[in-house]
N, C-alpha and C positions, 0 to 999 in steps of 0.2 A: 544552212539548214532552215528547210522552210517550216513556218509555224502555222494553223490556220486554225481560228475559234470562229464556231459558228454561233449563230443567235436567231433568236425572233422565231421558237415555233411554240406550241400550244394546242389549245384545243378549241375547234371552231364547228360551228353546223354547216351543214352540207348548202352549199351555194354563197358559204362565206369566203373570208380573203386573208391572208395571210404574207407576210412580208419577210422572209429570210436575208441575214447577211453574213457574209464572209470574211472576216479579217484576216488577210494574208500577209507575214513579215518572214524575211530573214535570207531573202536572195536576191542579188544584184539585177536579176532577172527577169524579178516578177510582173514587172510591168509587159515585158512580150511573152510572157508564157498563156496559154490557154488556160481558163479556170472551171471545172467541171463541178457538177451537183449530179449529185448518184440520190437512191432512197433504196432503202431497204425494208421491205413488209416483213410480218411475222412468217415464217417459214419460207419464206422465198428468197430467189436471189436479189444479189443489188443489180438495182438498172440503172443506165446513164440517164437522168431527165433531160440536162440542159448543159453546153459549153457555152462559154464568152471567149471569143479570140482577143490578144491583146490587143488588137486595130478594132475591138467590137465586134466582130462578126459573131454571128447566135447560130445555135442549132438547136433543135428539139426534138425529144420522142414522139411518136404520132402519138400519146396518150394524153400530152400534155401541151400540144398545139393551139394556138389560139386562147388558150386560158393561163398561162404560165408566161412568163418573161424574166430571161435574165439581162442584165446588166452589169458594166464595172465600175469603180474609180481607180486610175492609175493614180497616185500622190506624187506629184511631180518631183521631183529632186530626193526622194527617197527610194527604199528598197520595200515600200509598203503599197498593198491594194485593197481594193473590199469588192467582192461581188454581191450582188442582191439577186434573190430571186420572188416576183414577185408572183403571187399563184392567187387567180380566181378562181370564182366559178366553182370553189373546190367540191371532192366528189369523196365517199366513205373510202373507196379505193386509193384514194391519195394517202391514206393512212399509211405511216413508215416513218421511218428514221433517217433524216435528210442529211449527208456528208459533203464536204465541201472537198476535192481534189485537187492537186494540181500534181506535174508531172517535172520533175528539174535536174538534166543531167544524169539520168539513169534510175533516177531515186522517184517512185511514189511517195507522196503525202496526203494524208488525211485529216481532217479536224475530228474532233470527239462526235459529232453528229447532234442534231436536236430534232427532239421529237413532233411530228405534227400527227395530230390527232382531228378526223374529221368524223364529226357523231352530232346526233340528235339527243 
């Protein structure tokens, strides 16, 4: 069973930066599985923000392209990996709870989420 733990959220002014981390463990396939970052703002549906594959290929929502960078570190020889979401030039509309997610053998796993608030 995959466990996901996010960290790094907080309050930042518009134009500022934050780096989120997601520690994944619990599956022997972790290093091969894509790791996704989602976010959910109050009153809105959860949306996919960025994905990084096991090979390091990245995909982004149009709303964050050029501002967010997703990456990962697969810990060799272990069933662990860490994904990062570097968020620059933050805007008020980036305010949301950010979740890390993975899909492993038919099951979706989610972290507990970390709050990001962009406000002056």
